[in-house]
Backbone and ligand atoms as CSV (ligand in chain L), in Angstrom:
chain,resi,resn,atom,element,x,y,z
A,1,UNK,N,N,199.715,153.908,14.366
A,1,UNK,CA,C,199.773,152.778,13.443
A,1,UNK,C,C,201.185,152.214,13.325
A,2,UNK,N,N,202.156,153.081,13.207
A,2,UNK,CA,C,203.491,152.575,12.902
A,2,UNK,C,C,204.039,151.731,14.038
A,3,UNK,N,N,203.567,151.962,15.248
A,3,UNK,CA,C,204.099,151.190,16.362
A,3,UNK,C,C,203.498,149.795,16.409
A,4,UNK,N,N,202.363,149.613,15.734
A,4,UNK,CA,C,201.684,148.322,15.784
A,4,UNK,C,C,202.098,147.402,14.646
A,5,UNK,N,N,202.635,147.998,13.582
A,5,UNK,CA,C,202.910,147.193,12.399
A,5,UNK,C,C,204.308,146.590,12.456
A,6,UNK,N,N,204.404,145.261,12.369
A,6,UNK,CA,C,205.742,144.659,12.311
A,6,UNK,C,C,206.437,145.053,11.013
A,7,UNK,N,N,207.684,145.370,11.101
A,7,UNK,CA,C,208.400,145.793,9.906
A,7,UNK,C,C,209.430,144.749,9.501
A,8,UNK,N,N,209.543,144.529,8.194
A,8,UNK,CA,C,210.597,143.612,7.747
A,8,UNK,C,C,211.964,144.224,8.020
A,9,UNK,N,N,212.930,143.369,8.245
A,9,UNK,CA,C,214.275,143.837,8.567
A,9,UNK,C,C,214.813,144.753,7.476
A,10,UNK,N,N,214.496,144.434,6.229
A,10,UNK,CA,C,215.016,145.248,5.135
A,10,UNK,C,C,214.533,146.668,5.242
A,11,UNK,N,N,213.307,146.883,5.703
A,11,UNK,CA,C,212.793,148.247,5.821
A,11,UNK,C,C,213.560,148.998,6.895
A,12,UNK,N,N,213.879,148.302,7.978
A,12,UNK,CA,C,214.617,148.952,9.053
A,12,UNK,C,C,216.019,149.339,8.608
A,13,UNK,N,N,216.544,148.615,7.654
A,13,UNK,CA,C,217.910,148.857,7.215
A,13,UNK,C,C,218.004,149.939,6.152
A,14,UNK,N,N,216.864,150.384,5.635
A,14,UNK,CA,C,216.907,151.345,4.535
A,14,UNK,C,C,217.682,152.593,4.909
A,15,UNK,N,N,217.495,153.055,6.134
A,15,UNK,CA,C,218.163,154.280,6.533
A,15,UNK,C,C,219.664,154.118,6.625
A,16,UNK,N,N,220.111,152.917,6.933
A,16,UNK,CA,C,221.542,152.672,7.084
A,16,UNK,C,C,222.198,152.345,5.760
A,17,UNK,N,N,221.417,151.781,4.844
A,17,UNK,CA,C,221.989,151.336,3.576
A,17,UNK,C,C,221.105,151.780,2.421
A,18,UNK,N,N,221.166,153.068,2.093
A,18,UNK,CA,C,220.291,153.600,1.031
A,18,UNK,C,C,220.446,152.890,-0.299
A,19,UNK,N,N,221.620,152.366,-0.554
A,19,UNK,CA,C,221.828,151.717,-1.848
A,19,UNK,C,C,221.017,150.435,-1.965
A,20,UNK,N,N,220.526,149.923,-0.847
A,20,UNK,CA,C,219.716,148.713,-0.898
A,20,UNK,C,C,218.286,149.011,-1.327
A,21,UNK,N,N,217.929,150.295,-1.389
A,21,UNK,CA,C,216.545,150.666,-1.676
A,21,UNK,C,C,216.070,150.119,-3.007
A,22,UNK,N,N,216.910,150.216,-4.010
A,22,UNK,CA,C,216.418,149.906,-5.344
A,22,UNK,C,C,215.996,148.452,-5.449
A,23,UNK,N,N,216.796,147.552,-4.904
A,23,UNK,CA,C,216.443,146.149,-5.023
A,23,UNK,C,C,215.217,145.834,-4.165
A,24,UNK,N,N,215.147,146.482,-3.005
A,24,UNK,CA,C,213.990,146.227,-2.144
A,24,UNK,C,C,212.720,146.771,-2.785
A,25,UNK,N,N,212.812,147.983,-3.316
A,25,UNK,CA,C,211.646,148.583,-3.961
A,25,UNK,C,C,211.148,147.721,-5.114
A,26,UNK,N,N,212.078,147.139,-5.821
A,26,UNK,CA,C,211.684,146.375,-7.007
A,26,UNK,C,C,210.855,145.162,-6.615
A,27,UNK,N,N,211.139,144.591,-5.454
A,27,UNK,CA,C,210.423,143.380,-5.088
A,27,UNK,C,C,209.155,143.675,-4.305
A,28,UNK,N,N,209.176,144.741,-3.536
A,28,UNK,CA,C,207.992,145.048,-2.741
A,28,UNK,C,C,207.896,146.550,-2.475
A,29,UNK,N,N,207.565,147.314,-3.510
A,29,UNK,CA,C,207.597,148.771,-3.365
A,29,UNK,C,C,206.606,149.282,-2.317
A,30,UNK,N,N,205.474,148.630,-2.188
A,30,UNK,CA,C,204.462,149.182,-1.298
A,30,UNK,C,C,204.927,149.142,0.152
A,31,UNK,N,N,205.521,148.031,0.544
A,31,UNK,CA,C,206.006,147.922,1.914
A,31,UNK,C,C,207.073,148.969,2.194
A,32,UNK,N,N,207.968,149.132,1.244
A,32,UNK,CA,C,209.044,150.091,1.460
A,32,UNK,C,C,208.490,151.503,1.568
A,33,UNK,N,N,207.537,151.821,0.722
A,33,UNK,CA,C,206.986,153.173,0.745
A,33,UNK,C,C,206.245,153.429,2.054
A,34,UNK,N,N,205.482,152.450,2.491
A,34,UNK,CA,C,204.718,152.659,3.709
A,34,UNK,C,C,205.636,152.888,4.898
A,35,UNK,N,N,206.695,152.110,4.972
A,35,UNK,CA,C,207.614,152.253,6.084
A,35,UNK,C,C,208.269,153.621,6.053
A,36,UNK,N,N,208.671,154.049,4.855
A,36,UNK,CA,C,209.317,155.346,4.743
A,36,UNK,C,C,208.335,156.463,5.060
A,37,UNK,N,N,207.108,156.306,4.592
A,37,UNK,CA,C,206.110,157.340,4.831
A,37,UNK,C,C,205.808,157.456,6.316
A,38,UNK,N,N,205.685,156.320,6.972
A,38,UNK,CA,C,205.374,156.343,8.394
A,38,UNK,C,C,206.471,157.037,9.192
A,39,UNK,N,N,207.700,156.766,8.834
A,39,UNK,CA,C,208.795,157.279,9.639
A,39,UNK,C,C,208.897,158.795,9.537
A,40,UNK,N,N,208.410,159.379,8.447
A,40,UNK,CA,C,208.538,160.824,8.282
A,40,UNK,C,C,207.226,161.561,8.522
A,41,UNK,N,N,206.149,160.837,8.687
A,41,UNK,CA,C,204.848,161.490,8.783
A,41,UNK,C,C,204.803,162.443,9.961
A,42,UNK,N,N,205.463,162.081,11.045
A,42,UNK,CA,C,205.403,162.919,12.233
A,42,UNK,C,C,206.179,164.215,12.056
A,43,UNK,N,N,207.295,164.154,11.386
A,43,UNK,CA,C,208.149,165.328,11.289
A,43,UNK,C,C,207.747,166.254,10.151
A,44,UNK,N,N,207.110,165.715,9.114
A,44,UNK,CA,C,206.794,166.531,7.962
A,44,UNK,C,C,207.989,166.749,7.058
A,45,UNK,N,N,209.111,166.114,7.396
A,45,UNK,CA,C,210.300,166.255,6.565
A,45,UNK,C,C,210.125,165.462,5.274
A,46,UNK,N,N,210.839,165.885,4.254
A,46,UNK,CA,C,210.753,165.181,2.984
A,46,UNK,C,C,211.390,163.810,3.103
A,47,UNK,N,N,210.696,162.811,2.586
A,47,UNK,CA,C,211.257,161.479,2.461
A,47,UNK,C,C,211.756,161.359,1.033
A,48,UNK,N,N,213.000,161.006,0.877
A,48,UNK,CA,C,213.512,160.909,-0.482
A,48,UNK,C,C,213.986,159.491,-0.759
A,49,UNK,N,N,213.877,159.089,-2.023
A,49,UNK,CA,C,214.367,157.768,-2.391
A,49,UNK,C,C,215.846,157.870,-2.753
A,50,UNK,N,N,216.400,156.781,-3.245
A,50,UNK,CA,C,217.827,156.771,-3.547
A,50,UNK,C,C,218.238,157.800,-4.587
A,51,UNK,N,N,217.277,158.255,-5.406
A,51,UNK,CA,C,217.589,159.226,-6.434
A,51,UNK,C,C,217.302,160.654,-6.020
A,52,UNK,N,N,216.974,160.867,-4.756
A,52,UNK,CA,C,216.690,162.213,-4.284
A,52,UNK,C,C,215.306,162.705,-4.622
A,53,UNK,N,N,214.422,161.796,-5.018
A,53,UNK,CA,C,213.057,162.184,-5.360
A,53,UNK,C,C,212.185,162.126,-4.109
A,54,UNK,N,N,211.463,163.201,-3.794
A,54,UNK,CA,C,210.619,163.157,-2.594
A,54,UNK,C,C,209.487,162.151,-2.761
A,55,UNK,N,N,209.200,161.435,-1.687
A,55,UNK,CA,C,208.095,160.474,-1.733
A,55,UNK,C,C,206.795,161.230,-1.451
A,56,UNK,N,N,205.962,161.327,-2.486
A,56,UNK,CA,C,204.690,162.039,-2.391
A,56,UNK,C,C,203.601,161.149,-2.970
A,57,UNK,N,N,202.501,161.011,-2.272
A,57,UNK,CA,C,201.391,160.182,-2.759
A,57,UNK,C,C,201.877,158.814,-3.240
A,58,UNK,N,N,202.868,158.285,-2.538
A,58,UNK,CA,C,203.439,156.972,-2.831
A,58,UNK,C,C,204.040,156.873,-4.226
A,59,UNK,N,N,204.493,157.997,-4.752
A,59,UNK,CA,C,205.250,158.000,-5.999
A,59,UNK,C,C,206.728,158.160,-5.658
A,60,UNK,N,N,207.508,157.107,-5.871
A,60,UNK,CA,C,208.960,157.198,-5.735
A,60,UNK,C,C,209.549,157.306,-7.140
A,61,UNK,N,N,210.839,157.515,-7.193
A,61,UNK,CA,C,211.480,157.798,-8.472
A,61,UNK,C,C,211.162,156.811,-9.572
A,62,UNK,N,N,211.220,155.522,-9.241
A,62,UNK,CA,C,211.025,154.515,-10.288
A,62,UNK,C,C,209.560,154.387,-10.697
A,63,UNK,N,N,208.680,154.998,-9.953
A,63,UNK,CA,C,207.254,154.889,-10.267
A,63,UNK,C,C,206.813,155.853,-11.368
A,64,UNK,N,N,207.630,156.854,-11.657
A,64,UNK,CA,C,207.198,157.876,-12.615
A,64,UNK,C,C,207.251,157.355,-14.045
A,65,UNK,N,N,206.130,157.467,-14.726
A,65,UNK,CA,C,206.084,157.079,-16.134
A,65,UNK,C,C,206.548,158.265,-16.968
A,66,UNK,N,N,207.534,158.005,-17.806
A,66,UNK,CA,C,208.105,159.075,-18.615
A,66,UNK,C,C,207.193,159.377,-19.802
A,67,UNK,N,N,206.554,160.538,-19.760
A,67,UNK,CA,C,205.669,160.952,-20.846
A,67,UNK,C,C,206.222,162.187,-21.545
A,68,UNK,N,N,207.539,162.389,-21.437
A,68,UNK,CA,C,208.139,163.585,-22.033
A,68,UNK,C,C,208.168,163.488,-23.551
A,69,UNK,N,N,208.153,162.264,-24.082
A,69,UNK,CA,C,208.082,162.089,-25.529
A,69,UNK,C,C,206.610,161.960,-25.917
A,70,UNK,N,N,206.357,161.914,-27.217
A,70,UNK,CA,C,204.979,161.736,-27.658
A,70,UNK,C,C,204.222,163.041,-27.716
A,71,UNK,N,N,202.913,162.922,-27.700
A,71,UNK,CA,C,202.049,164.083,-27.902
A,71,UNK,C,C,201.303,164.426,-26.622
A,72,UNK,N,N,200.639,165.575,-26.653
A,72,UNK,CA,C,199.831,165.959,-25.499
A,72,UNK,C,C,198.777,164.893,-25.181
A,73,UNK,N,N,198.260,164.255,-26.230
A,73,UNK,CA,C,197.231,163.235,-26.003
A,73,UNK,C,C,197.762,162.073,-25.166
A,74,UNK,N,N,199.072,161.842,-25.250
A,74,UNK,CA,C,199.667,160.766,-24.450
A,74,UNK,C,C,199.742,161.143,-22.976
A,75,UNK,N,N,199.722,162.424,-22.697
A,75,UNK,CA,C,199.881,162.898,-21.317
A,75,UNK,C,C,198.506,163.110,-20.678
A,76,UNK,N,N,197.759,162.019,-20.610
A,76,UNK,CA,C,196.398,162.076,-20.097
A,76,UNK,C,C,196.253,161.120,-18.919
A,77,UNK,N,N,195.696,161.615,-17.832
A,77,UNK,CA,C,195.431,160.809,-16.639
A,77,UNK,C,C,193.969,160.398,-16.669
A,78,UNK,N,N,193.735,159.085,-16.539
A,78,UNK,CA,C,192.360,158.562,-16.559
A,78,UNK,C,C,192.141,157.707,-15.312
A,79,UNK,N,N,190.887,157.419,-15.015
A,79,UNK,CA,C,190.632,156.514,-13.885
A,79,UNK,C,C,191.120,155.106,-14.217
A,80,UNK,N,N,191.558,154.403,-13.197
A,80,UNK,CA,C,191.860,152.982,-13.344
A,80,UNK,C,C,190.976,152.247,-12.335
A,81,UNK,N,N,190.072,151.426,-12.861
A,81,UNK,CA,C,189.075,150.857,-11.972
A,81,UNK,C,C,188.218,151.981,-11.419
A,82,UNK,N,N,187.716,151.816,-10.219
A,82,UNK,CA,C,186.861,152.846,-9.638
A,82,UNK,C,C,187.585,153.684,-8.598
A,83,UNK,N,N,188.816,153.291,-8.232
A,83,UNK,CA,C,189.504,154.023,-7.164
A,83,UNK,C,C,190.982,154.251,-7.455
A,84,UNK,N,N,191.330,154.357,-8.745
A,84,UNK,CA,C,192.735,154.572,-9.066
A,84,UNK,C,C,192.907,155.503,-10.251
A,85,UNK,N,N,194.165,155.867,-10.519
A,85,UNK,CA,C,194.514,156.670,-11.688
A,85,UNK,C,C,195.510,155.889,-12.529
A,86,UNK,N,N,195.467,156.132,-13.844
A,86,UNK,CA,C,196.528,155.653,-14.713
A,86,UNK,C,C,196.818,156.693,-15.787
A,87,UNK,N,N,198.051,157.145,-15.936
A,87,UNK,CA,C,199.126,156.859,-14.985
A,87,UNK,C,C,198.891,157.637,-13.696
A,88,UNK,N,N,199.542,157.165,-12.660
A,88,UNK,CA,C,199.383,157.770,-11.342
A,88,UNK,C,C,200.547,158.735,-11.051
A,89,UNK,N,N,201.721,158.336,-11.483
A,89,UNK,CA,C,202.933,159.124,-11.292
A,89,UNK,C,C,203.495,159.360,-12.694
A,90,UNK,N,N,203.543,160.597,-13.137
A,90,UNK,CA,C,203.948,160.866,-14.504
A,90,UNK,C,C,204.991,161.965,-14.561
A,91,UNK,N,N,205.859,161.842,-15.543
A,91,UNK,CA,C,206.931,162.822,-15.731
A,91,UNK,C,C,206.749,163.508,-17.074
A,92,UNK,N,N,206.706,164.825,-17.029
A,92,UNK,CA,C,206.560,165.617,-18.250
A,92,UNK,C,C,207.588,166.748,-18.209
A,93,UNK,N,N,207.693,167.475,-19.305
A,93,UNK,CA,C,208.625,168.604,-19.363
A,93,UNK,C,C,207.884,169.914,-19.163
A,94,UNK,N,N,208.649,170.925,-18.737
A,94,UNK,CA,C,208.112,172.282,-18.633
A,94,UNK,C,C,207.500,172.663,-19.985
A,95,UNK,N,N,206.303,173.193,-19.950
A,95,UNK,CA,C,205.612,173.611,-21.161
A,95,UNK,C,C,204.641,172.576,-21.697
A,96,UNK,N,N,204.777,171.342,-21.248
A,96,UNK,CA,C,203.876,170.302,-21.745
A,96,UNK,C,C,202.545,170.341,-20.996
A,97,UNK,N,N,201.532,169.854,-21.697
A,97,UNK,CA,C,200.177,169.913,-21.198
A,97,UNK,C,C,199.755,168.526,-20.696
A,98,UNK,N,N,199.111,168.516,-19.541
A,98,UNK,CA,C,198.568,167.276,-18.978
A,98,UNK,C,C,197.055,167.434,-18.882
A,99,UNK,N,N,196.344,166.382,-19.285
A,99,UNK,CA,C,194.885,166.423,-19.235
A,99,UNK,C,C,194.367,165.339,-18.294
A,100,UNK,N,N,193.457,165.717,-17.451
A,100,UNK,CA,C,192.763,164.770,-16.578
A,100,UNK,C,C,191.406,164.498,-17.217
A,101,UNK,N,N,191.154,163.224,-17.527
A,101,UNK,CA,C,189.896,162.866,-18.185
A,101,UNK,C,C,189.127,161.884,-17.320
A,102,UNK,N,N,188.094,162.388,-16.676
A,102,UNK,CA,C,187.262,161.543,-15.807
A,102,UNK,C,C,186.042,162.365,-15.424
A,103,UNK,N,N,185.075,161.699,-14.828
A,103,UNK,CA,C,183.889,162.399,-14.335
A,103,UNK,C,C,184.246,163.004,-12.974
A,104,UNK,N,N,184.429,164.321,-12.961
A,104,UNK,CA,C,184.881,164.952,-11.719
A,104,UNK,C,C,183.802,164.980,-10.636
A,105,UNK,N,N,182.551,164.747,-11.031
A,105,UNK,CA,C,181.504,164.623,-10.009
A,105,UNK,C,C,181.697,163.332,-9.211
A,106,UNK,N,N,182.206,162.305,-9.894
A,106,UNK,CA,C,182.488,161.032,-9.234
A,106,UNK,C,C,183.882,161.033,-8.609
A,107,UNK,N,N,184.825,161.662,-9.296
A,107,UNK,CA,C,186.223,161.694,-8.847
A,107,UNK,C,C,186.697,163.145,-8.746
A,108,UNK,N,N,186.250,163.868,-7.723
A,108,UNK,CA,C,186.650,165.283,-7.607
A,108,UNK,C,C,188.166,165.420,-7.495
A,109,UNK,N,N,188.719,166.262,-8.352
A,109,UNK,CA,C,190.174,166.443,-8.393
A,109,UNK,C,C,190.592,167.539,-7.414
A,110,UNK,N,N,191.632,167.226,-6.644
A,110,UNK,CA,C,192.153,168.186,-5.674
A,110,UNK,C,C,193.672,168.205,-5.809
A,111,UNK,N,N,194.269,169.371,-5.704
A,111,UNK,CA,C,195.721,169.463,-5.669
A,111,UNK,C,C,196.189,169.173,-4.254
A,112,UNK,N,N,197.201,168.324,-4.116
A,112,UNK,CA,C,197.767,168.088,-2.790
A,112,UNK,C,C,197.872,166.624,-2.442
A,113,UNK,N,N,197.877,166.357,-1.151
A,113,UNK,CA,C,198.200,165.040,-0.607
A,113,UNK,C,C,197.160,164.661,0.441
A,114,UNK,N,N,196.435,163.550,0.249
A,114,UNK,CA,C,195.402,163.181,1.219
A,114,UNK,C,C,195.969,162.689,2.540
A,115,UNK,N,N,197.104,162.023,2.497
A,115,UNK,CA,C,197.762,161.553,3.721
A,115,UNK,C,C,199.184,161.203,3.375
A,116,UNK,N,N,200.034,161.103,4.375
A,116,UNK,CA,C,201.425,160.763,4.124
A,116,UNK,C,C,202.283,162.011,4.120
A,117,UNK,N,N,203.583,161.814,3.883
A,117,UNK,CA,C,204.511,162.944,3.958
A,117,UNK,C,C,204.238,163.979,2.875
A,118,UNK,N,N,204.406,165.239,3.221
A,118,UNK,CA,C,204.157,166.325,2.283
A,118,UNK,C,C,205.438,167.055,1.885
A,119,UNK,N,N,206.520,166.742,2.564
A,119,UNK,CA,C,207.772,167.432,2.263
A,119,UNK,C,C,208.226,167.175,0.846
A,120,UNK,N,N,208.670,168.226,0.174
A,120,UNK,CA,C,209.178,168.072,-1.179
A,120,UNK,C,C,208.182,168.440,-2.254
A,121,UNK,N,N,206.917,168.642,-1.890
A,121,UNK,CA,C,205.944,169.098,-2.884
A,121,UNK,C,C,206.262,170.548,-3.251
A,122,UNK,N,N,206.060,170.869,-4.521
A,122,UNK,CA,C,206.378,172.208,-5.007
A,122,UNK,C,C,205.178,173.131,-4.836
A,123,UNK,N,N,205.459,174.345,-4.401
A,123,UNK,CA,C,204.411,175.338,-4.220
A,123,UNK,C,C,204.771,176.595,-5.011
A,124,UNK,N,N,203.792,177.224,-5.682
A,124,UNK,CA,C,202.390,176.826,-5.744
A,124,UNK,C,C,202.147,175.660,-6.689
A,125,UNK,N,N,201.064,174.940,-6.441
A,125,UNK,CA,C,200.636,173.840,-7.301
A,125,UNK,C,C,199.573,174.377,-8.252
A,126,UNK,N,N,199.855,174.351,-9.563
A,126,UNK,CA,C,198.926,174.971,-10.518
A,126,UNK,C,C,197.684,174.142,-10.829
A,127,UNK,N,N,197.611,172.908,-10.317
A,127,UNK,CA,C,196.441,172.061,-10.602
A,127,UNK,C,C,195.233,172.654,-9.872
A,128,UNK,N,N,194.194,172.964,-10.623
A,128,UNK,CA,C,192.992,173.578,-10.041
A,128,UNK,C,C,191.970,172.496,-9.722
A,129,UNK,N,N,191.353,172.588,-8.567
A,129,UNK,CA,C,190.346,171.618,-8.171
A,129,UNK,C,C,189.182,171.583,-9.154
A,130,UNK,N,N,188.637,170.373,-9.354
A,130,UNK,CA,C,187.525,170.189,-10.293
A,130,UNK,C,C,186.452,169.327,-9.626
A,131,UNK,N,N,185.198,169.777,-9.711
A,131,UNK,CA,C,184.102,168.975,-9.149
A,131,UNK,C,C,183.018,168.665,-10.175
A,132,UNK,N,N,183.137,169.246,-11.362
A,132,UNK,CA,C,182.181,168.959,-12.434
A,132,UNK,C,C,182.943,168.834,-13.745
A,133,UNK,N,N,182.266,168.282,-14.752
A,133,UNK,CA,C,182.881,168.162,-16.058
A,133,UNK,C,C,183.616,166.854,-16.225
A,134,UNK,N,N,184.155,166.648,-17.432
A,134,UNK,CA,C,184.774,165.372,-17.784
A,134,UNK,C,C,186.232,165.514,-18.209
A,135,UNK,N,N,186.708,166.743,-18.360
A,135,UNK,CA,C,188.071,166.921,-18.838
A,135,UNK,C,C,188.631,168.237,-18.314
A,136,UNK,N,N,189.884,168.177,-17.892
A,136,UNK,CA,C,190.566,169.382,-17.413
A,136,UNK,C,C,192.035,169.255,-17.778
A,137,UNK,N,N,192.551,170.270,-18.421
A,137,UNK,CA,C,193.951,170.226,-18.809
A,137,UNK,C,C,194.668,171.496,-18.425
A,138,UNK,N,N,195.974,171.369,-18.234
A,138,UNK,CA,C,196.792,172.545,-17.956
A,138,UNK,C,C,198.193,172.288,-18.448
A,139,UNK,N,N,198.866,173.375,-18.826
A,139,UNK,CA,C,200.278,173.296,-19.204
A,139,UNK,C,C,201.101,173.704,-17.992
A,140,UNK,N,N,202.114,172.904,-17.692
A,140,UNK,CA,C,202.966,173.199,-16.538
A,140,UNK,C,C,204.083,174.149,-16.964
A,141,UNK,N,N,204.212,175.254,-16.257
A,141,UNK,CA,C,205.167,176.288,-16.654
A,141,UNK,C,C,206.408,176.314,-15.772
A,142,UNK,N,N,206.416,175.481,-14.732
A,142,UNK,CA,C,207.585,175.438,-13.850
A,142,UNK,C,C,207.887,173.986,-13.505
A,143,UNK,N,N,209.166,173.703,-13.253
A,143,UNK,CA,C,209.504,172.342,-12.856
A,143,UNK,C,C,209.159,172.118,-11.387
A,144,UNK,N,N,209.011,170.853,-11.032
A,144,UNK,CA,C,208.699,170.544,-9.646
A,144,UNK,C,C,207.880,169.276,-9.531
A,145,UNK,N,N,207.381,169.055,-8.322
A,145,UNK,CA,C,206.565,167.880,-8.003
A,145,UNK,C,C,205.187,168.377,-7.569
A,146,UNK,N,N,204.177,168.047,-8.375
A,146,UNK,CA,C,202.842,168.588,-8.164
A,146,UNK,C,C,201.865,167.441,-7.877
A,147,UNK,N,N,201.557,167.195,-6.604
A,147,UNK,CA,C,200.676,166.089,-6.239
A,147,UNK,C,C,199.201,166.433,-6.456
A,148,UNK,N,N,198.426,165.393,-6.664
A,148,UNK,CA,C,196.989,165.545,-6.845
A,148,UNK,C,C,196.301,164.301,-6.312
A,149,UNK,N,N,195.016,164.413,-6.026
A,149,UNK,CA,C,194.276,163.239,-5.569
A,149,UNK,C,C,192.790,163.405,-5.809
A,150,UNK,N,N,192.064,162.290,-5.663
A,150,UNK,CA,C,190.610,162.288,-5.759
A,150,UNK,C,C,190.046,162.513,-4.360
A,151,UNK,N,N,189.148,163.463,-4.254
A,151,UNK,CA,C,188.628,163.813,-2.938
A,151,UNK,C,C,187.776,162.705,-2.330
A,152,UNK,N,N,187.322,161.761,-3.165
A,152,UNK,CA,C,186.537,160.642,-2.626
A,152,UNK,C,C,187.399,159.418,-2.351
A,153,UNK,N,N,188.377,159.176,-3.205
A,153,UNK,CA,C,189.119,157.912,-3.142
A,153,UNK,C,C,190.614,158.101,-2.881
A,154,UNK,N,N,190.999,159.300,-2.550
A,154,UNK,CA,C,192.419,159.539,-2.294
A,154,UNK,C,C,192.954,158.702,-1.153
A,155,UNK,N,N,192.101,158.434,-0.178
A,155,UNK,CA,C,192.538,157.677,1.000
A,155,UNK,C,C,192.748,156.202,0.686
A,156,UNK,N,N,192.253,155.734,-0.466
A,156,UNK,CA,C,192.512,154.343,-0.853
A,156,UNK,C,C,193.429,154.281,-2.075
A,157,UNK,N,N,194.170,155.334,-2.309
A,157,UNK,CA,C,195.225,155.262,-3.306
A,157,UNK,C,C,194.976,156.007,-4.595
A,158,UNK,N,N,193.826,156.678,-4.719
A,158,UNK,CA,C,193.598,157.469,-5.931
A,158,UNK,C,C,194.287,158.811,-5.733
A,159,UNK,N,N,195.600,158.763,-5.896
A,159,UNK,CA,C,196.447,159.927,-5.642
A,159,UNK,C,C,197.703,159.773,-6.471
A,160,UNK,N,N,198.214,160.866,-6.975
A,160,UNK,CA,C,199.397,160.781,-7.827
A,160,UNK,C,C,200.188,162.075,-7.833
A,161,UNK,N,N,201.162,162.120,-8.748
A,161,UNK,CA,C,202.040,163.280,-8.835
A,161,UNK,C,C,202.396,163.532,-10.291
A,162,UNK,N,N,202.354,164.802,-10.685
A,162,UNK,CA,C,202.966,165.219,-11.955
A,162,UNK,C,C,204.348,165.768,-11.610
A,163,UNK,N,N,205.373,165.098,-12.133
A,163,UNK,CA,C,206.740,165.571,-11.951
A,163,UNK,C,C,207.134,166.318,-13.228
A,164,UNK,N,N,207.481,167.573,-13.075
A,164,UNK,CA,C,207.822,168.397,-14.251
A,164,UNK,C,C,209.331,168.634,-14.239
A,165,UNK,N,N,209.954,168.244,-15.328
A,165,UNK,CA,C,211.398,168.370,-15.440
A,165,UNK,C,C,211.735,169.390,-16.527
A,166,UNK,N,N,212.946,169.964,-16.501
A,166,UNK,CA,C,213.312,170.994,-17.477
A,166,UNK,C,C,213.289,170.458,-18.918
L,1,CU,CU,CU,187.783,158.887,-7.177
């Protein structure tokens, strides 16, 4: 695929000028992520953004929604439309609880990455797969990047990451 897709000049320059990432990401994050993901997919090496955050499930640093404040109820992942999550990329603190609220028969939850670079994901991933029920929650006890996806719709973007910070 990567050999067939024309790339904008700015994407080609990302490797030479990392500081340009932020402005490019702001205007067209999807293009930038795809280009970065493609370039590392073969090697399995971690793709990192300007802030040193590994690119996992198309979550770059600026994509993470800060949910470290507020209550456990605020730290809930729900479906968005029929093939997405909201929030998709979330940041919480060690010890905080995240709840996934959806019909797992329709949106089976899986820990990991359906496609794209895997470098930088933290192991072990404490998210347990779910195929039934409507709610699943867990408290994160270690910092790291914990990707998850829907086993039916992960390939069309129903995939995200819980980033746990100290
Ligand atoms: Cu789904």
